[in-house]
matplotlib code that plots the C-alpha trace (Angstrom):
import matplotlib.pyplot as plt

x = [0.2, 1.8, 3.5, 0.5, 0.7, -2.4, -0.8, -3.9, -3.3, 0.5, 0.4, -0.6, 3.1, 3.9, 1.6, 3.9, 1.0, -2.0, -3.4, -3.2, -4.6, -8.3, -10.3, -13.4, -15.1, -14.9, -12.5, -12.5, -12.0, -10.2, -11.8, -10.8, -12.7, -12.3, -15.1, -16.1, -16.7, -19.1, -16.5, -15.4, -12.3, -12.0, -10.6, -8.9, -10.8, -10.1, -13.1, -12.7, -15.8, -17.0, -16.5, -19.5, -21.9, -24.7, -26.6, -26.5, -23.5, -22.4, -19.3, -16.4, -14.5, -11.0, -9.7, -5.8, -3.0, -0.6, -1.6, -4.8, -3.6, -1.7, 0.2, -2.3, -4.2, -7.9, -10.2, -7.7, -9.2, -7.9, -8.4, -10.0, -7.1, -4.9, -6.7, -4.7, -6.6, -9.7, -10.2, -13.1, -14.9, -14.1, -15.4, -18.6, -19.0, -18.3, -17.4, -14.2, -13.2, -10.0, -9.5, -6.7, -7.6, -7.5, -4.0, -2.3, -1.1, -3.8, -6.4, -6.9, -6.8, -4.7, -3.5, -3.8, -2.6, -5.5, -7.8, -10.6, -14.3, -14.7, -18.2, -19.4, -18.9, -19.3, -21.4, -19.7, -16.6, -15.1, -13.4, -12.9, -16.5, -17.9, -15.6, -16.7, -20.4, -19.8, -17.9, -20.6, -23.2, -21.5, -20.8, -24.5, -25.6, -23.2, -21.9, -24.1, -25.6, -25.0, -27.2, -27.4, -25.2, -21.6, -19.1, -16.0, -12.6, -8.9, -5.9, -4.1, -4.5, -7.2, -8.7, -8.9, -10.8, -13.0, -13.8, -14.4, -16.7, -19.0, -19.7, -22.9, -22.7, -24.2, -27.6, -26.1, -23.2, -24.0, -21.0, -17.4, -14.6, -11.7, -8.8, -5.7, -6.9, -5.5, -7.8, -5.6, -2.3, -1.0, -2.3, -1.1, -1.0, 1.5, 3.2, 2.9, 2.5, 1.4, 3.1, 6.4, 7.2, 7.8, 10.8, 11.9, 8.6, 7.1, 10.3, 10.1, 6.5, 6.0, 8.7, 6.9, 3.5, 4.4, 7.6, 6.2, 2.5, 2.9, 5.0, 5.8, 9.3, 12.0, 14.4, 17.7, 19.6, 23.4, 23.6, 22.0, 22.0, 20.3, 21.0, 23.8, 22.4, 19.3, 21.7, 24.1, 21.1, 21.0, 18.2, 14.8, 15.4, 17.9, 15.4, 14.2, 17.4, 19.4, 16.8, 13.3, 13.6, 10.0, 8.7, 6.7, 3.3, 3.1, 6.7, 6.1, 2.8, 4.8, 7.0, 4.4, 2.2, 4.3, 1.2, -2.2, -3.6, -6.6, -4.8, -4.5, -8.0, -9.6, -7.8, -8.7, -11.4, -12.6, -13.7, -15.9, -17.1, -19.3, -21.7, -21.7, -24.3, -23.8, -22.3, -18.6, -16.1, -12.7, -9.7, -6.5, -3.4, -2.0, 1.6, 0.8, 3.8, 2.1, -1.5, -2.0, -4.1, -6.7, -9.0, -9.3, -9.8, -12.3, -14.3, -14.5, -15.4, -18.2, -19.5, -20.7, -23.5, -24.1, -27.8, -28.2, -25.8, -23.8, -20.2, -17.9, -14.2, -11.8, -8.2, -5.6, -2.0, -1.0, 1.5, 0.2, -2.0, -0.8, -4.5, -3.9, -1.1, -1.5, -0.2, -0.2, 0.7, 3.6, 5.3, 9.0, 9.9, 6.5, 4.2, 0.3, -0.7, -3.0, -3.2, -5.0, -5.3, -7.1, -9.6, -9.9, -10.2, -13.2, -14.7, -14.6, -16.3, -19.1, -19.4, -19.7, -21.9, -24.6, -24.6, -24.2, -25.8, -28.2, -26.7, -26.4, -27.9, -26.1, -25.5, -21.9, -20.2, -19.5, -15.7, -13.8, -10.3, -7.6, -5.8, -2.0, -0.1, -3.0, -3.4, -7.1, -9.8, -12.3, -15.6, -16.9, -20.3, -18.4, -14.8, -13.1, -15.0, -16.5, -15.7, -12.2, -10.6, -8.3, -5.0, -1.7, 1.7, 4.2, 7.7, 10.0, 13.5, 16.2, 14.5, 11.5, 7.7, 4.6, 1.1, 1.9, 2.2, 5.6, 5.4, 8.8, 8.9, 12.2, 12.7, 13.9, 16.6, 18.2, 19.8, 21.4, 19.6, 22.0, 20.7, 24.0, 23.7, 19.9, 18.5, 17.6, 14.0, 15.0, 18.4, 21.0, 20.9, 18.0, 17.1, 14.9, 11.3, 10.4, 14.0, 15.1, 15.8, 13.9, 12.7, 10.1, 7.2, 8.3, 9.9, 6.9, 7.7, 11.5, 13.2, 13.8, 17.1, 19.1, 18.4, 17.9, 21.6, 21.9, 22.6, 19.8, 17.3, 15.6, 13.6, 11.3, 10.6, 8.2, 8.5, 7.8, 4.0, 2.5, -0.4, -1.7, -2.7, -4.8, -4.8, -7.8, -8.3, -6.5, -3.1, -2.2, 1.0, 1.4, 4.9, 6.3, 9.4, 11.6, 14.4, 17.4, 16.4, 13.1, 11.7, 12.0, 10.6, 9.6, 8.9, 7.2, 6.7, 5.0, 6.9, 6.3, 9.5, 10.0, 11.4, 15.1, 14.9, 11.8, 11.6, 8.9, 11.6, 14.9, 15.9, 13.0, 14.5, 14.7, 12.9, 11.6, 8.5, 6.7, 3.0, 2.3, 4.6, 4.2, 6.0, 4.8, 6.7, 7.0, 5.9, 2.5, 2.0, -0.7, -2.5, -1.5, -2.7, -0.5, 2.7, 4.8, 8.3, 8.9, 10.2, 13.7, 13.7, 9.9, 8.3, 5.5, 3.0, 3.1, 0.0, 0.6, -2.2, -0.4, -3.5, -5.6, -4.2, -5.5, -2.7, -2.1, 1.0, 1.6, 2.6, 6.3, 6.8, 7.3, 6.0, 8.4, 8.0, 10.6, 11.4, 13.5, 13.8, 14.7, 13.5, 15.3, 15.0, 11.3, 10.8, 13.0, 15.4, 14.0, 16.5, 15.6, 16.1, 12.4, 12.0, 8.6, 8.9, 11.2, 11.5, 13.4, 15.8, 19.5, 22.1, 23.1, 19.5, 20.3, 21.4, 22.3, 19.8, 19.4, 15.9, 14.8, 11.9, 10.3, 8.8, 7.7, 4.7, 4.0, 5.2, 4.4, 5.0, 2.7, 0.9, -3.1, -4.2, -7.4, -7.3, -10.0, -10.5, -10.6]
y = [0.0, 3.1, 5.6, 7.8, 11.2, 13.1, 14.4, 16.4, 18.5, 18.6, 20.7, 23.6, 23.4, 24.9, 27.9, 30.9, 33.4, 31.6, 34.5, 36.9, 34.4, 34.4, 32.2, 33.3, 29.9, 29.1, 28.9, 26.6, 27.5, 25.1, 24.2, 21.3, 19.4, 16.7, 14.5, 12.3, 8.5, 6.3, 5.2, 9.0, 8.8, 12.0, 12.0, 14.8, 16.0, 18.6, 19.9, 22.0, 24.0, 25.9, 29.6, 30.7, 27.6, 27.9, 24.7, 21.9, 19.5, 15.9, 15.0, 13.2, 11.7, 10.1, 8.6, 8.0, 6.8, 9.2, 12.4, 14.1, 17.9, 20.2, 23.5, 26.1, 27.8, 27.4, 29.7, 29.7, 30.4, 28.1, 28.6, 25.7, 25.6, 24.7, 21.6, 19.0, 16.0, 17.0, 20.3, 18.8, 18.0, 21.3, 23.1, 21.2, 22.2, 18.9, 19.2, 17.6, 15.7, 14.2, 12.3, 10.8, 7.4, 6.5, 6.3, 8.2, 12.0, 13.9, 11.6, 9.8, 6.3, 3.3, 2.3, -1.2, -2.2, -3.2, -3.5, -6.1, -5.2, -6.3, -4.9, -7.5, -10.2, -7.6, -4.6, -2.9, -2.7, 0.0, -0.4, 1.3, 0.8, 2.2, 5.1, 5.9, 5.6, 8.0, 10.6, 10.5, 10.9, 13.9, 15.4, 15.4, 16.7, 19.6, 20.8, 23.3, 23.1, 19.2, 17.3, 14.4, 12.1, 11.0, 9.0, 7.6, 7.0, 6.5, 4.8, 2.1, 2.2, 4.8, 2.6, -0.2, 2.1, 3.0, -0.7, -1.2, 1.9, 0.1, -2.6, -1.8, 1.8, 5.0, 5.7, 8.8, 6.9, 6.1, 5.1, 3.8, 3.5, 1.3, 1.9, -0.5, -1.9, -5.0, -7.9, -10.7, -9.8, -13.4, -14.6, -11.7, -8.2, -6.1, -8.3, -11.9, -13.4, -17.0, -17.3, -15.7, -13.0, -9.5, -8.7, -5.2, -3.8, -5.5, -4.3, -0.5, -0.3, -1.4, 1.1, 3.8, 3.7, 2.4, 3.9, 7.2, 8.1, 11.7, 11.1, 8.7, 7.3, 6.4, 3.7, 5.4, 3.0, 3.5, 2.9, 4.0, 0.3, -2.0, -5.3, -6.2, -4.4, -6.8, -9.7, -9.0, -8.9, -12.6, -14.5, -12.7, -13.4, -10.6, -7.8, -7.7, -8.8, -5.9, -3.1, -3.1, -4.8, -5.9, -2.4, -2.8, -4.7, -5.6, -7.0, -8.9, -10.4, -11.4, -13.5, -15.2, -16.1, -17.5, -19.5, -18.5, -18.9, -17.7, -14.2, -13.6, -15.0, -12.8, -9.8, -10.5, -8.5, -11.9, -13.0, -10.2, -8.5, -11.0, -8.6, -5.0, -3.0, 0.2, 0.9, 0.0, 0.8, -1.3, 0.3, -1.2, -1.4, -4.2, -2.9, -2.2, -3.0, -3.2, -4.2, -5.6, -8.5, -6.7, -5.1, -8.0, -10.7, -8.4, -7.7, -11.4, -12.0, -9.6, -10.6, -13.9, -12.1, -9.0, -9.1, -5.5, -4.4, -2.4, -4.0, -2.6, -2.9, -0.5, -1.8, 0.3, 0.2, 1.7, 1.1, 1.9, 4.8, 5.8, 7.1, 9.8, 11.3, 14.3, 12.4, 8.6, 8.3, 5.8, 3.9, 3.6, 2.8, 1.6, 3.9, 3.8, 6.2, 8.5, 10.1, 7.2, 9.2, 11.9, 9.4, 7.6, 10.9, 12.0, 8.5, 8.5, 12.0, 10.9, 7.7, 9.7, 12.4, 9.9, 8.2, 11.5, 14.1, 12.2, 13.4, 11.3, 8.0, 5.7, 3.3, 2.1, -1.0, -3.8, -3.5, -0.8, -2.3, -0.8, -3.2, -2.8, -3.7, -2.3, 0.6, 1.0, 1.1, -1.8, -2.3, -5.7, -7.1, -9.3, -9.5, -11.6, -11.7, -15.2, -15.4, -16.5, -19.8, -21.5, -22.1, -23.7, -22.3, -25.0, -25.1, -27.2, -28.3, -25.8, -23.0, -23.0, -22.5, -23.1, -23.9, -27.5, -30.0, -31.9, -35.4, -36.7, -38.5, -36.7, -32.9, -30.9, -28.5, -28.0, -25.0, -24.2, -21.9, -20.2, -18.3, -16.6, -15.1, -14.3, -12.8, -9.2, -8.3, -5.2, -4.0, -2.5, -0.3, -1.4, 1.9, 2.2, 1.8, 5.5, 7.0, 9.5, 8.3, 5.0, 3.1, 1.2, 2.7, 1.1, -2.1, -4.2, -3.0, -3.2, -5.0, -8.5, -8.8, -7.8, -11.3, -13.5, -14.5, -15.6, -19.5, -19.6, -18.3, -20.3, -19.0, -20.6, -18.3, -19.0, -18.0, -14.7, -14.2, -13.8, -12.2, -10.3, -12.5, -11.0, -12.5, -11.2, -12.7, -14.9, -16.4, -19.7, -21.2, -25.0, -25.8, -29.2, -29.1, -30.9, -30.0, -31.6, -29.7, -29.7, -26.2, -24.0, -20.6, -20.5, -17.3, -17.5, -14.7, -14.2, -11.8, -9.8, -9.9, -7.0, -7.5, -7.7, -4.5, -2.4, 0.2, 2.1, 3.0, 1.5, 1.6, -0.6, -3.4, -6.8, -5.3, -7.8, -6.7, -8.7, -8.7, -11.1, -12.6, -14.2, -16.2, -19.2, -20.5, -24.4, -25.3, -23.9, -25.8, -27.9, -25.4, -22.1, -23.2, -26.4, -26.0, -29.2, -30.0, -31.1, -34.6, -34.2, -35.6, -35.7, -34.1, -32.1, -29.4, -25.8, -23.8, -20.3, -17.6, -14.8, -12.6, -11.0, -9.3, -7.8, -7.7, -7.9, -9.6, -7.8, -9.3, -9.8, -10.0, -13.3, -14.8, -16.1, -18.1, -17.2, -19.2, -18.5, -19.3, -16.0, -12.4, -10.5, -8.7, -7.9, -11.6, -12.9, -15.7, -19.2, -21.2, -24.2, -26.4, -26.7, -25.1, -24.7, -20.8, -19.0, -16.0, -18.2, -19.8, -20.3, -19.3, -23.0, -23.5, -21.7, -24.3, -24.5, -26.8, -27.9, -27.3, -29.0, -27.7, -30.5, -30.2, -33.4, -35.5, -36.5, -33.4, -30.6, -26.9, -24.5, -21.4, -21.4, -18.3, -17.1, -16.0, -13.8, -12.6, -8.9]
z = [-0.1, -1.4, 0.6, -0.8, 0.7, -0.7, -3.9, -4.7, -1.8, -1.9, -4.8, -2.4, -1.0, -4.5, -4.1, -4.1, -4.4, -3.2, -1.3, -4.3, -6.9, -7.9, -9.9, -12.0, -11.5, -7.8, -5.0, -1.9, 1.8, 4.2, 7.7, 10.0, 12.7, 15.3, 14.6, 17.6, 16.8, 18.7, 21.3, 22.0, 19.9, 17.8, 14.3, 12.5, 9.3, 6.8, 4.7, 1.7, 1.1, -2.1, -1.2, -3.3, -3.2, -5.5, -4.6, -2.3, -3.1, -2.4, -0.2, -1.5, 1.3, 1.3, 4.5, 5.1, 7.2, 5.3, 6.8, 5.8, 6.6, 4.5, 5.4, 4.9, 7.9, 8.4, 6.4, 3.7, 0.2, -2.6, -6.2, -8.0, -10.7, -7.8, -6.9, -8.9, -9.9, -8.1, -10.0, -12.0, -8.7, -7.2, -10.4, -9.8, -6.2, -4.5, -0.7, -0.4, 2.9, 4.1, 7.2, 9.4, 10.5, 14.1, 15.6, 12.9, 12.6, 14.2, 14.9, 18.5, 19.1, 18.3, 14.7, 13.6, 10.2, 7.9, 11.0, 10.6, 10.7, 14.2, 14.2, 12.1, 15.2, 18.0, 17.5, 20.6, 18.5, 16.0, 12.8, 9.6, 8.6, 11.8, 11.7, 8.0, 9.2, 11.9, 9.9, 7.1, 9.7, 11.2, 7.8, 6.7, 9.9, 10.5, 7.3, 5.6, 2.1, 1.5, -0.6, 1.8, -0.3, 0.0, -2.0, -0.9, -2.8, -2.5, -4.0, -2.0, 1.8, 1.1, -1.4, 1.2, 3.5, 0.8, 0.5, 4.3, 4.2, 1.6, 4.3, 6.4, 4.8, 6.1, 4.3, 2.9, 1.6, -2.0, -3.8, -3.2, -5.2, -3.9, -6.1, -5.9, -2.6, -1.4, -0.8, 0.7, 2.1, 2.3, -1.3, -3.5, -2.3, -0.5, 2.0, 0.3, -3.1, -2.8, 0.5, -0.5, 1.7, 0.1, 2.1, 1.1, 0.9, 4.1, 5.6, 4.7, 4.8, 8.3, 9.4, 7.3, 9.0, 12.5, 13.4, 14.3, 14.7, 13.5, 10.5, 7.5, 8.5, 5.8, 7.3, 7.5, 5.2, 5.2, 1.5, -1.9, -3.6, -1.1, -2.9, -0.8, 2.3, 2.3, 1.2, 4.1, 6.6, 6.3, 8.0, 8.7, 12.5, 12.2, 11.6, 15.1, 16.6, 14.9, 13.9, 14.8, 18.4, 18.5, 18.4, 15.2, 15.4, 11.8, 11.7, 14.7, 13.1, 9.8, 12.1, 14.1, 11.1, 8.5, 7.1, 6.0, 9.3, 11.2, 11.5, 7.8, 7.0, 9.6, 8.0, 4.5, 2.7, 1.2, 4.5, 5.5, 2.3, 0.4, -1.9, -2.9, -0.7, -2.8, -6.2, -6.1, -8.7, -8.5, -10.1, -10.8, -13.0, -15.0, -13.7, -10.2, -8.3, -4.9, -5.0, -8.6, -7.3, -5.1, -7.4, -9.8, -6.9, -5.1, -8.1, -8.9, -5.4, -5.3, -8.7, -7.4, -5.3, -7.2, -7.8, -8.2, -10.9, -8.4, -9.2, -11.8, -12.5, -14.5, -15.4, -17.1, -18.1, -14.7, -11.9, -8.4, -8.5, -11.9, -12.9, -10.5, -12.4, -14.8, -17.7, -17.9, -21.6, -20.8, -18.1, -18.1, -21.8, -22.8, -24.6, -24.5, -27.2, -25.2, -21.8, -20.1, -16.8, -18.3, -19.8, -16.3, -14.4, -16.8, -16.3, -12.6, -12.5, -14.6, -12.3, -9.0, -10.9, -11.5, -8.1, -6.1, -8.3, -10.6, -13.7, -16.6, -17.9, -15.5, -18.3, -17.3, -18.8, -16.5, -17.2, -18.7, -19.7, -21.5, -24.1, -24.0, -27.2, -29.4, -27.1, -27.2, -24.5, -24.6, -22.8, -21.6, -20.6, -18.0, -16.8, -18.0, -21.2, -21.8, -25.4, -25.1, -26.4, -23.9, -25.6, -23.9, -24.5, -24.0, -23.2, -25.6, -26.0, -27.5, -25.5, -27.8, -27.2, -29.1, -28.9, -29.8, -26.7, -26.5, -28.0, -26.5, -23.3, -22.7, -22.0, -19.1, -18.1, -14.8, -13.0, -9.6, -7.3, -4.9, -1.9, -1.8, -5.2, -5.5, -8.9, -8.6, -9.3, -11.2, -12.3, -10.0, -8.2, -6.0, -4.4, -1.2, -2.4, -1.9, -1.9, -4.1, -7.5, -7.0, -10.0, -8.0, -9.8, -13.1, -12.5, -13.8, -17.4, -17.0, -19.9, -18.8, -20.9, -17.7, -16.2, -19.3, -19.7, -16.1, -15.7, -13.2, -15.4, -18.1, -21.3, -23.8, -26.9, -29.8, -33.5, -34.4, -34.6, -38.3, -36.8, -33.8, -31.1, -27.9, -24.5, -22.3, -18.9, -16.5, -17.1, -15.5, -15.2, -15.0, -14.0, -13.6, -11.8, -9.2, -6.8, -5.1, -1.9, 0.3, -0.7, -3.5, -5.1, -8.5, -10.7, -14.0, -16.6, -19.7, -21.9, -25.1, -27.2, -29.4, -32.9, -33.3, -35.2, -34.1, -36.9, -35.0, -32.1, -32.7, -29.0, -28.2, -30.5, -28.7, -25.7, -23.2, -21.6, -18.8, -19.4, -16.5, -13.7, -10.4, -7.7, -5.7, -2.6, -3.0, 0.5, -0.4, -3.6, -2.2, 0.1, 2.1, 5.5, 5.8, 4.3, 3.6, 2.4, -1.2, -1.7, -3.4, -6.9, -7.3, -10.2, -9.0, -10.6, -9.5, -10.3, -10.4, -11.0, -13.1, -12.8, -15.6, -18.5, -21.5, -24.0, -27.9, -29.0, -32.5, -35.5, -35.7, -31.7, -30.0, -26.8, -24.0, -21.0, -18.3, -15.1, -12.0, -8.6, -6.8, -7.1, -4.4, -2.4, -3.2, -2.1, 0.6, -0.1, 0.3, 2.3, -0.1, 3.3, 4.7, 8.0, 9.8, 10.0, 7.5, 9.9, 12.2, 9.7, 10.8, 8.3, 7.9, 6.5, 3.4, 0.9, -2.9, -4.9, -8.4, -9.8, -13.0, -15.3, -17.3, -20.8, -22.1, -22.8, -19.4, -17.6, -20.1, -18.8, -20.2, -19.7, -20.0, -21.8, -23.0, -26.6, -28.1, -31.5, -32.2]

ax = plt.figure().add_subplot(projection="3d")
ax.plot(x, y, z, "-o")
ax.set_aspect("equal")
plt.show()
């Protein structure tokens, strides 16, 4: 969940002449309040009012752990042309509300990371749903000239809070848009992916939000490139011994709950949110480096019980929160042909206008999903669309790939996985996640040639395409592999390989764009609740969900399957010797192992793809 300071409000820091400017359309006035919750805890809240309000307006609320306030005094007048991505809402008179959640910055109470919805079990308890309810209740009763309706949105942690607010919502809360919201922190969002711990992110984020109630804290690393720092950290047991000293609740919970136990299940939105009670617009990015899984997973989860057509999804070619930027016509070296954030911001405004103001026809497509490769927006009646043809892209000998199943009884390739020399997840240097110059925001589209020549990375490439192929929907890897050890990680990628000479942009010649990639920790190959060691030498099938994509592999490009067994330091090092709790592994538990990938008639490694005709 991104270190998401309210970027809309931080632009105010750039005002050098704010008090002298005027706006011919509208201006806003800032006021702050301490709003009392049902248990007496008061939450710090910023309200921006239209200075010249012509008619009653709805509220648009954002709740955050990252600091709701900004350095302007109460009763300061703010021109609407300084409202950043909220300018369109400001020009239309929305009352804009920002709130520190309990226990953070200027709000009272105790902070709890991704607090479960306790009130569902015990009505005397408070949580993010009840706090949102009490906030909306106070707003509609105490803020003048409101129309009795409110919406809530937010990106990352604020998106998670918007999702929680939609559970047992206040009657005035008419719509919610959780954007880049996590769904399950063990299965596929911020802190774990398929049981594999996200080391650098988990380490830096827990320090960010829990080290100091009144600030966002960057860990004081002694160097810029952190690859060797994390490597020299050694076993995860050293984190508390050397640095955190047991002071960060989230890190302590990581160490106590290495499996998908009751702790993770209780905290998962999949457990306590089962149907959309108000209209919900899920928003996500195909290249989200933090919460790629959440919007897709939660949309599909709620869709099963959406009897009132309240459940919608929008997916785009974005990193984490990229749709909030001023111009999202590219990411890293990959160009999208249009300003996709401008498209989304106009769409989101129409969506809230309908639910909160009654404007427009309200005929929204079930899914609005950008298609990379062809660089076009598409609408669908269901997501994923149901007209796809399932095809299998198989690995073959000689590092080839094709849609034809191997016929040989033989076919395998082995590589040595060494925990003392893990494969970096992006090219060096590995900057601090939110540090100066960090390339964290674009690593999901980074050219994979930086690892393709390593002996512990294997690739399978098909011939150049003679026509376009569009993959829309879920990508599932079926990896047949064995190991000489008792545990192993496997990372599988689907890569779009550009032509060797790409005339449209020569510097992109041969570029290896990962369009889907994911990791699985071998001990969880059967289930996430009860890990088990791998039997050395036994061939097993590892099934890995690479999530939904919508991508056209253009004529002349190639499709590649790539497999490796470390992704450091975004994923912690698997000792490869099975231990009950990797957070307690000893240095002696980290061993080299030989992993073997199979591609024959009996054990065919393949990617399952949904191919659609355009």
